[in-house]
ZADO-769930 format. One record per residue: x, y, z of N, C-alpha, C, O, CB in turn. Coordinates in steps of 0.2 Angstrom, whole numbers, padded with zeros to 4 digits, always signed. Glycine has a CB too. Layout:
BEGIN
XYZXYZXYZXYZXYZ
...
END
This chain:
BEGIN
+0005-0005+0000+0000+0000+0000+0005+0006+0001+0003+0011-0002-0006-0001+0006
+0009+0007+0004+0013+0012+0004+0017+0013-0002+0018+0019-0003+0017+0012+0009
+0019+0008-0006+0023+0010-0012+0018+0013-0017+0020+0017-0021+0027+0004-0016
+0011+0011-0017+0007+0012-0021+0004+0019-0021+0002+0022-0026+0003+0009-0020
+0006+0021-0014+0003+0030-0013+0010+0034-0016+0009+0039-0018+0002+0033-0002
+0016+0031-0016+0021+0036-0017+0020+0039-0026+0020+0044-0027+0030+0032-0016
+0018+0034-0029+0019+0038-0036+0012+0042-0036+0012+0047-0039+0019+0032-0043
+0006+0041-0033-0001+0045-0032+0003+0053-0028+0001+0059-0030-0007+0039-0025
+0008+0051-0024+0008+0059-0020+0014+0062-0025+0015+0068-0025+0011+0058-0011
+0018+0058-0028+0023+0062-0034+0019+0065-0039+0021+0070-0041+0028+0058-0038
+0012+0062-0042+0008+0065-0047+0006+0071-0043+0006+0077-0045+0003+0060-0051
+0003+0070-0037-0001+0077-0034+0006+0083-0035+0005+0088-0038-0005+0076-0024
+0011+0081-0032+0017+0086-0032+0018+0088-0038+0018+0094-0038+0023+0082-0031
+0019+0086-0043+0018+0086-0050+0014+0091-0053+0016+0097-0055+0016+0079-0053
+0009+0090-0051+0003+0095-0053+0003+0102-0050+0002+0107-0053-0003+0091-0051
+0004+0101-0043+0005+0107-0039+0011+0112-0042+0011+0118-0043+0006+0104-0030
+0016+0108-0043+0022+0112-0047+0021+0113-0054+0024+0118-0056+0028+0109-0048
+0017+0111-0057+0016+0113-0064+0011+0119-0063+0011+0124-0066+0012+0107-0070
+0006+0117-0058+0001+0124-0058+0005+0131-0057+0004+0136-0060-0006+0124-0052
+0009+0131-0051+0013+0136-0050+0018+0139-0056+0019+0145-0057+0018+0133-0044
+0020+0134-0059+0024+0137-0064+0020+0139-0070+0023+0143-0075+0030+0132-0067
+0015+0138-0070+0008+0141-0075+0008+0147-0072+0009+0152-0076+0000+0135-0075
+0005+0149-0066+0004+0154-0063+0011+0160-0064+0009+0166-0065+0003+0152-0057
+0017+0157-0063+0022+0162-0063+0025+0163-0068+0029+0168-0069+0025+0162-0059
+0023+0159-0075+0025+0161-0082+0019+0166-0083+0020+0171-0086+0026+0155-0088
+0013+0165-0082+0007+0169-0084+0009+0175-0081+0007+0180-0084+0000+0167-0083
+0011+0176-0075+0013+0184-0071+0018+0186-0075+0019+0192-0077+0016+0185-0063
+0023+0182-0077+0029+0186-0080+0026+0190-0087+0028+0195-0088+0036+0181-0081
+0023+0184-0090+0020+0189-0097+0016+0195-0098+0016+0200-0101+0016+0185-0101
+0012+0193-0093+0007+0199-0091+0011+0206-0090+0010+0211-0093+0002+0198-0084
+0015+0205-0085+0019+0211-0083+0025+0213-0088+0026+0219-0089+0023+0209-0075
+0027+0209-0092+0030+0211-0098+0026+0216-0102+0028+0222-0104+0031+0205-0102
+0020+0213-0103+0015+0217-0109+0014+0222-0105+0014+0227-0109+0009+0214-0111
+0012+0223-0099+0010+0230-0094+0016+0235-0095+0015+0241-0095+0008+0228-0085
+0022+0233-0095+0027+0236-0094+0029+0240-0102+0032+0245-0104+0032+0232-0090
+0027+0235-0106+0027+0238-0112+0021+0244-0114+0023+0248-0118+0028+0233-0117
+0016+0243-0111+0011+0249-0113+0013+0255-0107+0011+0260-0109+0002+0246-0111
+0016+0255-0103+0019+0260-0098+0024+0262-0103+0024+0268-0104+0022+0257-0091
+0029+0258-0106+0034+0262-0111+0030+0265-0117+0034+0269-0120+0039+0258-0114
+0023+0263-0118+0020+0266-0124+0017+0272-0123+0017+0277-0127+0015+0262-0127
+0015+0273-0117+0012+0280-0115+0018+0284-0112+0017+0290-0113+0008+0279-0109
+0024+0282-0110+0029+0286-0111+0033+0289-0117+0037+0294-0118+0032+0284-0108
+0031+0284-0122+0036+0286-0128+0030+0291-0133+0032+0294-0137+0040+0278-0133
+0024+0291-0131+0021+0295-0134+0021+0301-0131+0021+0306-0136+0016+0293-0134
+0021+0302-0125+0022+0308-0121+0029+0312-0123+0030+0318-0124+0021+0307-0113
+0034+0307-0124+0040+0310-0128+0041+0313-0133+0044+0318-0134+0044+0308-0129
+0036+0308-0138+0035+0312-0146+0033+0317-0147+0035+0322-0151+0031+0310-0151
+0026+0319-0142+0022+0324-0143+0027+0330-0139+0027+0335-0142+0014+0323-0141
+0030+0329-0134+0034+0335-0131+0039+0338-0137+0039+0344-0139+0040+0331-0125
+0043+0333-0141+0045+0335-0145+0045+0337-0152+0048+0341-0156+0047+0332-0144
+0038+0334-0152+0035+0338-0158+0032+0346-0155+0030+0350-0160+0028+0332-0161
+0032+0348-0151+0030+0353-0148+0037+0358-0149+0038+0363-0153+0028+0350-0139
+0042+0356-0144+0048+0359-0145+0049+0361-0151+0049+0367-0153+0054+0355-0142
+0051+0356-0156+0054+0358-0162+0050+0361-0168+0053+0363-0173+0056+0353-0165
+0043+0363-0166+0038+0368-0169+0039+0375-0166+0038+0380-0169+0030+0367-0168
+0040+0375-0160+0040+0381-0157+0044+0387-0160+0049+0386-0163+0042+0379-0150
+0042+0393-0159+0047+0399-0159+0054+0398-0159+0055+0394-0154+0046+0404-0155
+0059+0401-0162+0066+0400-0159+0067+0405-0153+0064+0410-0152+0071+0402-0164
+0070+0402-0149+0073+0406-0143+0080+0408-0144+0083+0405-0148+0073+0403-0137
+0082+0412-0140+0090+0414-0139+0095+0410-0137+0091+0406-0133+0091+0419-0134
+0101+0408-0137+0107+0403-0133+0105+0405-0127+0105+0399-0124+0114+0405-0134
+0103+0411-0123+0103+0413-0117+0097+0409-0113+0097+0407-0108+0102+0422-0117
+0092+0409-0117+0085+0408-0114+0088+0398-0115+0087+0394-0111+0076+0412-0121
+0090+0397-0119+0091+0388-0119+0095+0386-0113+0093+0381-0110+0097+0384-0126
+0100+0391-0112+0105+0389-0108+0101+0390-0100+0102+0385-0097+0112+0394-0109
+0097+0394-0098+0093+0395-0094+0088+0389-0092+0088+0386-0087+0090+0402-0096
+0086+0386-0098+0081+0381-0098+0085+0375-0095+0082+0371-0091+0078+0380-0104
+0091+0374-0098+0095+0369-0096+0096+0368-0089+0096+0363-0086+0100+0370-0100
+0098+0375-0086+0102+0375-0078+0093+0374-0075+0093+0371-0070+0107+0386-0075
+0089+0376-0078+0083+0373-0073+0081+0366-0073+0077+0364-0069+0077+0377-0074
+0084+0363-0077+0083+0356-0078+0079+0355-0082+0076+0349-0082+0080+0352-0072
+0076+0358-0087+0071+0357-0092+0075+0353-0098+0081+0353-0099+0068+0365-0094
+0071+0349-0102+0074+0345-0107+0073+0351-0114+0068+0355-0115+0070+0337-0108
+0080+0351-0117+0081+0355-0121+0082+0353-0127+0082+0357-0132+0085+0359-0119
+0081+0346-0128+0083+0342-0135+0077+0344-0139+0072+0345-0137+0083+0332-0134
+0079+0345-0145+0074+0347-0151+0073+0354-0150+0068+0355-0154+0068+0343-0151
+0075+0359-0146+0071+0365-0144+0074+0370-0150+0080+0371-0151+0071+0367-0136
+0069+0374-0152+0072+0378-0157+0076+0384-0155+0074+0387-0150+0068+0381-0161
+0081+0385-0158+0086+0391-0155+0088+0394-0161+0088+0391-0166+0092+0390-0151
+0090+0402-0160+0092+0406-0165+0098+0409-0163+0097+0414-0159+0087+0410-0168
+0105+0409-0164+0110+0411-0162+0115+0414-0167+0114+0412-0173+0113+0406-0158
+0118+0418-0167+0124+0422-0171+0131+0422-0168+0132+0422-0162+0121+0430-0172
+0134+0423-0172+0142+0422-0171+0146+0421-0178+0144+0422-0183+0145+0415-0166
+0152+0420-0178+0156+0417-0183+0160+0412-0184+0164+0411-0179+0159+0421-0184
+0159+0408-0189+0162+0401-0190+0169+0403-0189+0171+0408-0191+0161+0397-0197
+0172+0398-0186+0180+0396-0187+0181+0390-0190+0181+0384-0188+0184+0396-0181
+0181+0392-0197+0180+0386-0202+0186+0381-0200+0186+0374-0199+0181+0389-0210
+0191+0383-0200+0198+0379-0197+0197+0373-0192+0201+0368-0192+0203+0384-0193
+0193+0374-0189+0193+0370-0182+0187+0366-0183+0185+0363-0178+0192+0375-0176
+0185+0366-0189+0179+0361-0190+0179+0353-0189+0184+0350-0191+0178+0361-0195
+0174+0349-0186+0177+0342-0184+0171+0339-0188+0166+0341-0190+0177+0341-0175
+0172+0332-0189+0168+0328-0194+0167+0322-0190+0171+0318-0188+0172+0325-0200
+0161+0322-0190+0156+0315-0187+0154+0309-0194+0151+0311-0199+0148+0319-0185
+0156+0304-0192+0154+0299-0199+0147+0298-0198+0144+0297-0193+0158+0292-0199
+0144+0299-0205+0137+0299-0203+0135+0296-0211+0140+0295-0215+0134+0307-0201
+0130+0295-0212+0125+0293-0219+0120+0298-0221+0116+0300-0216+0121+0286-0218
+0118+0299-0227+0112+0303-0228+0110+0303-0234+0113+0305-0239+0112+0309-0228
+0105+0300-0234+0100+0297-0240+0105+0293-0244+0108+0296-0249+0095+0303-0245
+0106+0287-0241+0112+0282-0244+0118+0284-0245+0122+0279-0247+0110+0281-0251
+0121+0289-0244+0127+0292-0245+0131+0291-0240+0128+0292-0235+0127+0298-0246
+0137+0290-0239+0142+0288-0234+0146+0295-0234+0148+0297-0240+0146+0282-0235
+0147+0299-0228+0149+0303-0227+0151+0307-0219+0153+0304-0214+0144+0306-0231
+0151+0314-0220+0153+0316-0213+0147+0322-0212+0144+0325-0216+0162+0319-0212
+0145+0323-0204+0142+0328-0202+0148+0334-0200+0154+0331-0200+0137+0326-0195
+0147+0340-0200+0151+0344-0201+0151+0348-0195+0147+0353-0195+0151+0347-0207
+0153+0347-0191+0154+0352-0184+0158+0358-0183+0164+0357-0183+0156+0347-0178
+0155+0363-0184+0161+0367-0184+0159+0374-0178+0154+0377-0178+0161+0371-0194
+0164+0376-0173+0163+0380-0169+0159+0388-0170+0162+0391-0174+0169+0381-0166
+0154+0390-0168+0154+0395-0168+0156+0400-0165+0154+0399-0159+0150+0395-0169
+0159+0407-0166+0163+0410-0161+0157+0415-0158+0154+0419-0162+0170+0414-0163
+0157+0415-0152+0150+0419-0150+0154+0426-0149+0161+0426-0148+0145+0416-0142
+0150+0433-0147+0152+0439-0144+0156+0438-0138+0161+0442-0137+0146+0443-0143
+0155+0434-0135+0158+0435-0126+0164+0430-0128+0167+0427-0123+0151+0432-0118
+0166+0428-0133+0171+0422-0133+0170+0414-0133+0174+0410-0135+0175+0423-0127
+0164+0413-0131+0164+0406-0130+0163+0403-0138+0163+0406-0144+0157+0404-0126
+0162+0398-0136+0161+0393-0145+0156+0389-0143+0154+0387-0138+0167+0387-0148
+0152+0388-0149+0146+0384-0150+0147+0379-0154+0148+0381-0160+0141+0387-0151
+0147+0372-0154+0148+0367-0160+0142+0366-0164+0137+0363-0161+0151+0360-0158
+0141+0369-0169+0136+0368-0173+0137+0363-0180+0142+0363-0184+0133+0375-0175
+0131+0359-0180+0131+0354-0185+0128+0356-0190+0122+0356-0190+0129+0348-0183
+0132+0358-0195+0131+0363-0201+0128+0357-0207+0126+0359-0213+0139+0367-0204
+0128+0351-0205+0126+0346-0210+0131+0341-0213+0136+0339-0211+0123+0350-0215
+0127+0338-0218+0132+0332-0221+0135+0334-0228+0134+0338-0232+0127+0324-0224
+0141+0331-0227+0146+0332-0235+0148+0325-0236+0151+0322-0231+0153+0339-0234
+0148+0324-0243+0150+0316-0244+0157+0315-0242+0160+0319-0239+0149+0314-0253
+0159+0309-0243+0165+0306-0240+0171+0309-0244+0176+0308-0241+0164+0299-0239
+0171+0312-0250+0175+0314-0254+0176+0322-0253+0179+0325-0256+0174+0313-0261
+0171+0325-0247+0171+0332-0248+0173+0333-0241+0170+0338-0237+0163+0336-0252
+0176+0328-0237+0178+0329-0231+0182+0335-0229+0181+0339-0225+0180+0323-0229
+0187+0336-0233+0193+0342-0233+0189+0348-0236+0186+0349-0241+0201+0341-0238
+0190+0351-0229+0186+0359-0233+0187+0363-0239+0183+0366-0242+0186+0364-0230
+0194+0361-0240+0196+0364-0247+0193+0363-0253+0193+0366-0259+0203+0362-0248
+0189+0358-0252+0185+0355-0258+0178+0358-0258+0173+0356-0262+0184+0346-0258
+0178+0362-0254+0170+0365-0254+0170+0372-0251+0167+0374-0246+0165+0360-0248
+0175+0376-0254+0177+0383-0252+0169+0388-0252+0169+0393-0248+0183+0386-0257
+0164+0387-0257+0160+0391-0257+0155+0391-0250+0152+0396-0248+0157+0390-0262
+0156+0384-0247+0151+0384-0241+0157+0387-0234+0155+0387-0228+0148+0375-0239
+0162+0389-0236+0164+0393-0228+0164+0399-0229+0168+0403-0231+0171+0392-0226
+0158+0401-0226+0155+0408-0224+0158+0412-0222+0162+0409-0218+0150+0408-0220
+0159+0419-0222+0163+0422-0218+0158+0426-0215+0153+0427-0217+0168+0426-0222
+0161+0430-0208+0158+0435-0206+0153+0433-0201+0153+0428-0199+0155+0437-0210
+0149+0439-0199+0144+0436-0193+0137+0432-0197+0134+0435-0202+0141+0443-0187
+0135+0426-0194+0131+0423-0197+0124+0422-0192+0126+0423-0186+0135+0416-0200
+0119+0420-0193+0114+0420-0188+0111+0412-0191+0110+0412-0197+0107+0427-0189
+0111+0407-0186+0108+0400-0187+0103+0399-0183+0103+0400-0177+0110+0396-0186
+0098+0396-0187+0093+0394-0184+0093+0386-0183+0095+0383-0188+0087+0396-0187
+0091+0383-0180+0092+0376-0178+0089+0373-0171+0086+0376-0167+0100+0374-0179
+0091+0367-0171+0088+0363-0164+0094+0362-0159+0100+0362-0161+0086+0354-0166
+0093+0362-0153+0098+0361-0148+0098+0355-0147+0092+0352-0147+0097+0365-0141
+0104+0351-0145+0104+0344-0145+0109+0344-0139+0114+0346-0140+0105+0340-0152
+0107+0340-0134+0112+0339-0128+0119+0334-0129+0119+0330-0133+0108+0334-0123
+0123+0336-0127+0129+0331-0126+0128+0324-0123+0123+0322-0120+0135+0334-0122
+0134+0320-0126+0134+0314-0123+0138+0313-0118+0144+0316-0119+0136+0310-0127
+0137+0310-0112+0141+0309-0105+0146+0305-0108+0152+0306-0106+0138+0307-0099
+0145+0300-0112+0149+0292-0113+0147+0290-0120+0142+0293-0123+0147+0284-0108
+0152+0286-0122+0150+0282-0129+0145+0277-0127+0145+0273-0122+0156+0278-0133
+0139+0279-0131+0133+0276-0133+0134+0268-0131+0130+0265-0127+0130+0278-0140
+0137+0265-0134+0138+0256-0133+0145+0255-0135+0149+0258-0139+0132+0251-0140
+0147+0248-0133+0153+0247-0134+0154+0245-0142+0160+0245-0144+0155+0242-0130
+0149+0244-0144+0148+0242-0152+0151+0249-0156+0155+0248-0161+0139+0240-0155
+0150+0255-0154+0152+0261-0158+0160+0262-0157+0162+0262-0151+0147+0267-0156
+0163+0262-0162+0170+0264-0162+0174+0269-0158+0170+0273-0157+0171+0265-0168
+0180+0269-0156+0182+0275-0155+0183+0281-0158+0184+0280-0164+0186+0274-0153
+0182+0287-0155+0183+0292-0160+0192+0293-0162+0196+0293-0158+0180+0300-0157
+0192+0294-0169+0199+0293-0172+0200+0301-0172+0199+0305-0176+0200+0288-0180
+0203+0304-0167+0205+0310-0165+0210+0313-0170+0209+0319-0173+0208+0309-0159
+0216+0309-0171+0222+0309-0177+0218+0311-0184+0220+0316-0187+0225+0301-0177
+0214+0307-0186+0210+0309-0193+0205+0313-0192+0202+0314-0198+0208+0303-0196
+0203+0315-0187+0197+0320-0187+0192+0316-0189+0189+0318-0194+0198+0327-0192
+0189+0310-0186+0184+0307-0187+0181+0306-0181+0184+0303-0177+0185+0301-0192
+0175+0306-0179+0172+0305-0174+0166+0302-0174+0162+0304-0178+0171+0310-0170
+0165+0295-0171+0160+0291-0171+0154+0291-0166+0149+0288-0166+0163+0285-0172
+0156+0295-0161+0152+0298-0156+0152+0304-0154+0158+0306-0154+0151+0296-0152
+0148+0309-0153+0147+0316-0152+0151+0317-0145+0147+0319-0140+0138+0319-0153
+0158+0317-0144+0161+0318-0138+0163+0326-0138+0168+0329-0140+0167+0314-0138
+0158+0329-0134+0160+0338-0135+0167+0339-0134+0170+0343-0137+0157+0343-0130
+0170+0336-0127+0176+0338-0124+0181+0335-0130+0184+0339-0133+0178+0334-0117
+0182+0331-0131+0185+0328-0137+0187+0334-0144+0192+0336-0146+0181+0321-0139
+0180+0335-0146+0179+0340-0152+0183+0347-0150+0187+0350-0153+0171+0342-0153
+0181+0348-0144+0184+0355-0141+0192+0354-0141+0196+0357-0145+0180+0357-0134
+0193+0349-0136+0202+0349-0136+0204+0348-0141+0209+0351-0141+0206+0344-0132
+0203+0346-0146+0207+0343-0153+0206+0349-0156+0212+0352-0158+0204+0336-0158
+0201+0353-0157+0201+0358-0160+0205+0365-0158+0206+0371-0161+0195+0359-0161
+0208+0363-0151+0212+0369-0147+0207+0374-0144+0209+0380-0144+0217+0372-0151
+0201+0371-0142+0196+0376-0138+0195+0374-0131+0194+0368-0130+0189+0377-0141
+0196+0378-0126+0198+0376-0120+0189+0374-0117+0184+0378-0118+0203+0383-0115
+0188+0369-0115+0182+0366-0113+0178+0370-0109+0172+0369-0110+0184+0360-0109
+0180+0374-0104+0176+0379-0102+0175+0386-0105+0171+0390-0103+0179+0381-0096
+0177+0386-0112+0173+0392-0115+0170+0388-0121+0169+0391-0126+0179+0398-0119
+0167+0382-0120+0161+0378-0126+0156+0378-0122+0156+0377-0116+0163+0370-0128
+0150+0381-0126+0143+0380-0124+0141+0372-0123+0142+0367-0127+0139+0383-0130
+0139+0371-0117+0138+0363-0115+0134+0359-0119+0131+0354-0116+0136+0361-0109
+0132+0360-0126+0127+0357-0129+0129+0359-0138+0133+0363-0140+0120+0361-0126
+0125+0354-0142+0127+0356-0149+0121+0360-0152+0115+0360-0148+0129+0350-0154
+0121+0363-0158+0115+0365-0162+0115+0361-0168+0121+0360-0171+0115+0372-0163
+0109+0358-0170+0110+0356-0176+0106+0362-0181+0100+0364-0180+0107+0348-0177
+0110+0364-0187+0106+0369-0191+0101+0366-0194+0101+0360-0195+0110+0373-0196
+0097+0371-0196+0091+0369-0200+0092+0369-0207+0098+0369-0208+0087+0374-0200
+0088+0368-0213+0089+0365-0219+0090+0371-0223+0091+0371-0229+0082+0361-0222
+0092+0377-0220+0095+0383-0224+0099+0381-0230+0103+0377-0228+0100+0387-0219
+0098+0383-0235+0106+0381-0241+0110+0385-0238+0110+0391-0237+0104+0383-0251
+0116+0381-0238+0123+0385-0238+0126+0386-0246+0125+0382-0251+0130+0380-0233
+0129+0392-0244+0134+0393-0253+0136+0388-0256+0139+0384-0252+0141+0398-0253
+0136+0386-0263+0137+0380-0266+0135+0374-0263+0139+0369-0263+0143+0379-0268
+0130+0373-0260+0126+0368-0259+0128+0363-0252+0124+0359-0249+0127+0365-0265
+0135+0364-0250+0137+0361-0244+0141+0365-0239+0145+0369-0240+0142+0355-0247
+0139+0363-0234+0137+0355-0232+0127+0356-0232+0124+0362-0232+0140+0353-0221
+0124+0350-0232+0119+0350-0233+0114+0349-0225+0114+0345-0221+0119+0344-0237
+0111+0355-0224+0108+0356-0217+0101+0353-0216+0098+0352-0221+0107+0364-0215
+0099+0353-0210+0094+0350-0208+0093+0344-0207+0087+0342-0207+0090+0352-0212
+0098+0339-0206+0100+0333-0205+0098+0329-0199+0099+0323-0199+0105+0333-0205
+0094+0333-0193+0092+0331-0188+0087+0324-0188+0083+0324-0192+0089+0336-0184
+0089+0320-0185+0085+0314-0185+0078+0313-0180+0079+0315-0174+0090+0307-0183
+0071+0311-0182+0066+0312-0179+0064+0305-0178+0060+0303-0174+0061+0318-0181
+0066+0300-0183+0064+0293-0182+0065+0289-0176+0069+0284-0175+0066+0290-0187
+0060+0291-0172+0062+0289-0165+0057+0281-0165+0051+0281-0165+0060+0295-0158
+0061+0276-0164+0055+0270-0165+0050+0270-0159+0052+0272-0153+0059+0264-0165
+0045+0267-0160+0039+0266-0157+0035+0262-0157+0030+0262-0161+0035+0270-0158
+0037+0253-0153+0034+0247-0156+0033+0245-0150+0033+0239-0150+0038+0241-0161
+0031+0248-0145+0029+0246-0139+0021+0243-0139+0020+0237-0136+0029+0252-0134
+0017+0246-0143+0011+0243-0144+0012+0236-0146+0009+0231-0144+0007+0247-0148
+0015+0235-0151+0016+0228-0154+0020+0225-0150+0019+0219-0151+0018+0227-0160
+0025+0226-0146+0028+0221-0141+0022+0220-0136+0021+0214-0134+0034+0224-0138
+0019+0224-0133+0014+0223-0129+0008+0218-0130+0007+0214-0126+0011+0229-0127
+0005+0218-0136+0002+0213-0140+0005+0206-0140+0002+0201-0138+0001+0215-0147
+0011+0206-0140+0015+0200-0141+0015+0197-0135+0013+0191-0135+0020+0201-0143
+0017+0201-0130+0018+0198-0122+0009+0194-0121+0008+0188-0121+0020+0206-0113
+0005+0200-0122-0002+0197-0120-0004+0192-0124-0008+0187-0122-0007+0203-0120
-0002+0192-0130-0004+0185-0134-0001+0178-0132-0005+0173-0132-0002+0186-0142
+0004+0179-0129+0008+0174-0127+0005+0171-0120+0003+0165-0119+0014+0176-0126
+0003+0176-0116-0002+0175-0111-0008+0170-0112-0010+0165-0109-0004+0183-0109
-0011+0174-0117-0019+0170-0119-0015+0163-0122-0019+0158-0120-0026+0176-0127
-0012+0162-0125-0009+0157-0128-0008+0150-0121-0009+0144-0121-0003+0161-0132
-0004+0154-0117-0004+0150-0111-0010+0147-0108-0010+0141-0107-0002+0153-0107
-0014+0152-0107-0020+0150-0103-0024+0146-0107-0028+0142-0105-0025+0157-0101
-0023+0146-0114-0029+0142-0118-0026+0135-0118-0030+0130-0118-0030+0145-0128
-0019+0134-0117-0015+0128-0119-0016+0124-0112-0016+0118-0112-0006+0130-0121
-0017+0128-0107-0016+0126-0100-0025+0123-0098-0027+0118-0094-0013+0133-0096
-0029+0127-0102-0035+0124-0102-0037+0119-0105-0042+0116-0102-0039+0128-0103
-0035+0118-0110-0035+0111-0114-0033+0105-0112-0035+0099-0113-0033+0112-0118
-0027+0106-0108-0023+0103-0104-0027+0099-0098-0026+0093-0096-0018+0107-0101
-0031+0104-0095-0034+0102-0089-0041+0099-0091-0043+0095-0088-0035+0109-0083
-0043+0101-0095-0050+0098-0099-0049+0090-0101-0053+0086-0100-0051+0102-0107
-0043+0089-0104-0041+0082-0105-0040+0079-0100-0044+0073-0099-0034+0081-0108
-0036+0081-0095-0036+0078-0090-0041+0076-0085-0041+0070-0083-0033+0081-0087
-0045+0081-0085-0053+0079-0080-0056+0074-0085-0060+0071-0082-0060+0088-0079
-0056+0072-0092-0061+0069-0095-0056+0062-0095-0059+0057-0096-0064+0072-0103
-0051+0062-0095-0047+0055-0095-0050+0050-0089-0051+0045-0090-0039+0055-0093
-0051+0052-0083-0054+0048-0078-0061+0044-0081-0061+0038-0081-0054+0052-0072
-0065+0048-0082-0072+0047-0085-0070+0043-0090-0074+0038-0090-0076+0053-0087
-0066+0042-0096-0065+0038-0101-0064+0031-0099-0067+0026-0100-0060+0041-0105
-0057+0032-0094-0054+0025-0090-0061+0022-0087-0063+0016-0089-0048+0028-0083
-0064+0025-0084-0070+0020-0080-0075+0018-0085-0078+0012-0085-0074+0025-0074
-0076+0023-0091-0081+0018-0096-0079+0013-0098-0083+0009-0100-0084+0021-0102
-0071+0011-0100-0067+0006-0102-0068+0001-0097-0071-0004-0099-0061+0008-0102
-0066+0001-0090-0068-0005-0085-0073-0006-0084-0074-0011-0082-0067-0004-0080
-0078-0002-0085-0087-0005-0085-0087-0011-0090-0089-0016-0088-0093+0002-0088
-0084-0009-0097-0086-0013-0102-0083-0020-0101-0084-0025-0105-0085-0010-0108
END
């Protein structure tokens, strides 16, 4: 009798363990789906805020700096600033534009107070990296730049991103301190963010402005539906399994009666 009870006891323990495993898996799947819905709400709020900032009337550099000092998000905020480009100190950020390989040209805009603001003037093809190949675009004198404020990066965004090649003046991530240092500009004299110039045409057509990327992925609803779908599938499979288990003893009894 004792030996007969052991398999039955192990069977009950297995059922209990299986039940809790299903409940745990269901909880994880539902939690992941709910988390993605929360991320969806956050992303939609972010995209709405960006759309509002990028279409707002431009403000002065001083106003942007005040916003940053107050802890406001200045990313994609429209700004207007005047100064003189120091073309001899432009830095080159490896990039692609409309299927072409080349560089974004980051040029220090020297401000009236002696500070420098690095402006992303736009894209030049690979063969136009050297400024001497595009002399028309090296505008002289005081210019007014309309564009979008972009925050600096505190560190390399990923280990997959190559290190900046300072010697060749090729940057793979926007290290503001490295850009300033390699251009011979003291970091304490540099405005602590970038500005992406708008699409206003430059003389000679280069650099091509207005290269700011707004294509922020928003697949959270798809992810949420995937997790919720897996949770529903788990419930369905478990329900079918329990239904068949409950019918099995009835079928066995019917056979033994015969």
